[in-house]
N, C-alpha and C positions, 0 to 999 in steps of 0.2 A: 504494500499498501503508500509506504514510504518512497521505492522508488517512482511507482505511478504519479505520485505527485511530484517529486521535483522535475519527474520529467514534463507533466501537462505546466510546470511553472516554467521548465525552459521551453519550450512550444511557445507559450501564452507571450513572452519576452522577448522571442524571436520576430515573431508578428508586431509586437509593438517598435521595433528597430526597422520592419521592411515600412511599416506605414509610416513612419514619422522620417525614411527617407524619401521616400513617393509625394509625400507633402511636402518637403525641403523640396523638394526638385521642381515642385511646381510654381512658376509664376503667376502670381494671379495679384491685382490692385486693386485696394480699398479706394475705387474713386469716388468715393461717397464721401472719405473722412476729409478733414481740413486741411490736412497736407499728406504725400505720400511721395516716395521715390521712383524717380523715376527709372523705367526700363532701358536698360543701354541697346540696343539691337542692330544687328551689321545684315545689310542688305546687299549682297555684290553682283555686279550686273549678272543676268537674267545670262541663263546659257543656250545654245541652238536660236541666235537672234539671229533675224534675218537682214538685208539691209536697207529694208526699208528705216528710215528715221524715228520714225511713231514709232514702230516697234521695239526701237535702241534704246527709247526714252523710259520704258516701264520703268525698270528700276530707279530711276532720279525720280519719275513721279511717285512712285510708291514712298520712297524716303522724306518726298515733302508733305505728304498725305501722314505719315506717323509722326513726324516731327510736327505739323500742325496740330495733331490730336491733343498735345499736350502731356502725354502718358509715356513717349517714347524721346528719348536720345538718339541718334543713327547715329552710327559709327563712320566718320569722313573715309573716302577711297585711300588716301593717305595714310590712315594708321594701320590701315589690313594687310599684311604680308600679299605680297604678288602668290607666293604658294598657296595660300589661302584663298587667295580669289579663282585658281584657277583648278580649285578639286572641285569634285563632282559634285552631282546635288542629293546620292543615295545616303544614305546612316551610316555606310562601313567606309565610306568617301568623304567621310567630314573628319578633322581631327579637333575636335569639341574641347581638346584642352588646350590648342593651342589659341584659338575663340576666348578659351576661357582667361586665357594668359596677360591680355588685352583688354581685358575688363565687357566683352561681350555678355552680355546674360542670353540672348535669344539670336538666333542667328538664319534669317530665311534662302531659303534657294528654289530657286524656279529654271523652268524649262520652259522656252517658249515656239512654237511650229506653227508653218505658215501652211496650209495647202490647198487650193484654188479656190484663193479668196476669204479662207474660214482659219482664224487663229485659235488655238490651242496652246494654254496658259495651266502648266502643271505644277504646284507650288508645293512646300513643304516647308513648316516654323518647325527649329529643334531648340530645346533648353540646354546652354552648354553645360551646364554642368552634371547632367547626368545623358546625354542623349536623346529625352525623353520626345517624342515625338508629339507637339503639340498642335497642331492642323496637318494636315493632308486633305489639298483638295485641286482639282481639273474646272476649267472655265474655256467653255467656248462661247467664240462670239465671231462677227463679221470684224476683219481688220480694222473699218473704220471706228469700232468701238471699241480701240485697244486700252483708251483710258478709263472708260466706266468696267473692264474689268477690271483694272489697277484698283481703282476705287472701290471696288467689293473685294478685292483681295485683303486690301489695308482693313476693311471693315472687320472681315473678319479674322484679322490677327487681333484686334481691338479686343472684338469680342473673346477670342481665347487668352487673352491678358485680362480682361476685367468683367466678364460673366455679363456684357452688353455689348450690340453693334454701337460700333460707329456714325459718324456723320457724316462720310468721306461722300457717298455717293449720292447724300441729299442735293436738292436744289431752291433756290434761295429767288424769294417772290419781292420786287422791290420793285419803286419808283425812280426816278432819274432823270434831269434835263435843267434848263435856267429855271429863271424864279418864272416866268410867267409861261412856261410851256414844260409840262412833266409829264411822262406816259407811262405804264405798267411796264415790267421787262420780268424774265425770267430764266434763270442760269443757273450752270449747273454749278456747286459748291466752291467749284477750284476756278469758276470766271470764265471758264470755256460751256459754249453752244450757248451761247447771249441771246436769248431772244424777246423780240421789242410785241406785248399782248395786243396794246392800244396805238392808232396813231391817230388821234384828232388834232392836232396843234392847239392842243389846252392845256389848263392844270386839270389831271385827273390824281386823285389821292385817295387812301388809308383801304389798298388794295389787299382780298382776302379769299383763300381756295379755300373751300369745301374739303373735308377731309378725303373725302373719296376722289379729291380730283377732276368734280367732274362741272363746279362751279366756279364762277370768279366774279366777285360781287366788289362796286369799287362806287367813289363818287368821282363824276366828271363835270366839266364846266362848259361842258364843248355844246351847249345849247343854250348858256349866255349864264347860267346859275345853276347852285350845286347841287345837283339831283343825283339819286340813286339808283345805278344799272346793275343789272346780274345779268351775266351770260351764261349760256350752255357753251364750257368753255373746251368742250371733243367736238363739238357743233359751230363754235365759232358765231352763235347766235345771241341776238339778244330778248330773253324772255320774260324781262319784268323791269319796269323804272317806274320810281316813283319821284313824280314831278308836283308835289304839294309845294306850296310856301315854307322857307325856310331853310335850314343847312341841314344835310345828312350827312353823316360821316361815322365811324367810327365802328366799321363792321371786322363782325367774327363771327365764327359759325359753332354753336355749337354741338351741333352733328351733320352729317351728309348732306339734310334740306334745311334747317333751321338757321336762318341767321340773325343777327343781334346787332341792331347800330339803334346809334342816338339821334332825334332829329329836334331842331331849337327853330321856336316857332313864336317871336312875340318876345313875351318872359317867359313862356313857358315851354319844357324840355319835356322829353318823354323816351324811352329807352323802351321799343319793339324787339320782339320774338317775330319775323317772318317765314312762314314755310312756303318751299317754293312747291313744294307738289300742290298745295290748293290754292295759293296766293295770298293767304290771309292772315294776320299780322294780329297779333296782343299786345295790351301794354305790359313791361313788364314791372316799369315803375315811372312816376309820370310826379314833376313838380315846378313848381318857378324857379326860375334861377339857371345854372349849369348841369345837367346831366350830361357826362357824356364820356368815352374812353371802355365801355362795356367789353365785358366775357365774362365766360359762362365755363367753369372747371370741366375738367374732364367728364366726370358724373354725371354733368349735368342739376347738382345740387345746389350750387351756388353759383350768384353772380358777384364779383366786384368790378365798381363804376368810381367816375369820378363826379365830387358835387365842390359847391360853393354853401352847401346851407347853414355851415360853419361860420362863413366870411370872404374864407380862401381857399380856396382847391383842394382837399384833400378826399384819400382815395377811403371809399365803402366798402360794405361787402351785403348779402342780402342771402337768406333762405331761399331757395324757389320751391313752389310759386306765390307763397303768401307770407316769404318774414317778415323781421322788421329789417331797417337798415343800420347797420352797425358802423361804427365809425373805428377803421382800423388806424389810421398815421395823425399822429400830434404832435413827432417833432417837425420842425419849417412852414413857414407858410404857406410852399409850392409844394403840393406830389402830384404827380399824373400818372398817367401812360401804364395803369399796372394789366398784369396779363399772368394767370397762372402757370405752374408746372404742369405736366401732364399727371405729374403721383399724385399733383393735389395740395401737395403739403406746403409748396412756398409758394410765393408771388413777388413778382421781381416788378421793380416802378420805376420812377426819373424822382429824383427830388431835390429841394432845390440847399445847398449846403456850401454856400459860398456860390461856386458857378453849377451846373444842374450836374447833377452824379447819379449814375445807375446803383439803385438799390435794391435787397430785399428782407423779405421779411417773412415770418411764420404764416399760415391763413388766418389766425387768428387776432395777428396783427405788432405779435412777441419777436422778440430777437431780432431787430431791424438793422441790417450790413451796412456800411456802403461801399463798395466795391470797386470805382474807378475814385482817382483824386487827382485827377491831369489837369483840372483847371478850364478846360471845354465846354462845350455846352453836348453834353451825353442825353440821349432820348428814344424815346422807342424801342424800348425791348421785348424780348421773344424768349421764348426758352426753345431750345430744339425737339423734338419730338422724345426722346430719350431721356430730358431732363436735367444732362449734364452741361448742355452750352446754354450761354445768352447772347442774341444777336440784338446788335442795338448798331444804332449811328452816331457820329461823333463830330463835331465842327472843330476844327482845324485850317487855319488860315484863312477863315471866311465859306469854306466849301465843308458840303458833309460828307463821309465818307463810311463805308458799311464796316465793322467793328465785331469781331468776336471773341469769349472769353470760356474760360471754364464756369460755373455756378460758383465759386468759388473767390471768385476773382482772379486767378492766377491764367497765363500763358494769353494774355492780350495779343491778337494780332487784327491787321485791319486789312482785312478783305476790296479786292477790285475788280467792276464787273464790265465801265463804261467809263468813257470818257468823260464824261458830267458828276455834278453831282449829284448823290445817291443817298434815298432815306426809305424809311417804313419799312426796314429788309423784315421778312418773313420765312420761317422752313415750311416748306410743302412738301407733299409727296412725292 
């Protein structure tokens, strides 16, 4: 019996040691913590590349994507020995100890083939600590779609390291133009494939795309006053126009077919919920003074908005359908442009703290934090679909530019899509 007990104990200890070894080998970031240590990743040039320049740039694009994510330090080619650059992509061909010796945590190996206009990308990501395979995937697409394939690989690598996909395959909706001439645009996150969606040679504001990507809503002065338009994005046809007196602005979708917007006429402001299918609208809130910037939580239970009911613009919340309005912001005399995190736990907004800065708070108004502090005018913040990033505009040198940062304020980057001033950015499907 004693010998059996010793044997059982030895086996248990062995299991614990094996589990500990696997756990230590796994690279996994807690990206919702207040801070984290970035992973160093090596991405040598992909093997089997063709003469086509675009295909040969895939590893460069992947490096830029991973760097932009904020979770990785991408190793420069000058750091990597020629011997490592030339090795194969299979596990038996990779010298993990050598990669580890130069401080590389992960290494991405890939092979590209182009046959009859079709691109095939085979990628492997290894943990250099023990050679564990973190990702193995094959992608196929037309050669013209090589960037999107690379962005998909970047998102899959981010998923392998953090447990949630990245935003490199995302698109951005925004307005761009001069003072009296603004149009709506759509672009890939990296600034490629920019498409102009409106061409009214007028002022177009407050665009938003429904979660299923079918409907585009916006306010435009194309008929001389600020009317609200809803278009079928797929068919490029106009399906609704609100031409009533007053200002219609601040569009946001609460689901695939329900649009929320504010309407101010005279002294009265109203926040409406408009159903695209039935063409009917209902009042969510109405009062004298300012009611603007409405947005609804992803579960449809709460509305946040801006009101001056206590004298200055402040942010309020209201449980739907019939809750009382509750004030969320008390610091500062001007708080605006609120937006929910998809997870429903945070609200991002613009606050006047000296200049206009981007801030976050819990959904109940607690734990308010200032994320920017650059003395510029920051506005129009929106969360990414995963809730880990915030996109916003920042005015520098008198020109608005689109910026992105992690939800905790780290890794701020400026994005560029057109040669014009760019405003009101949103992540879209």
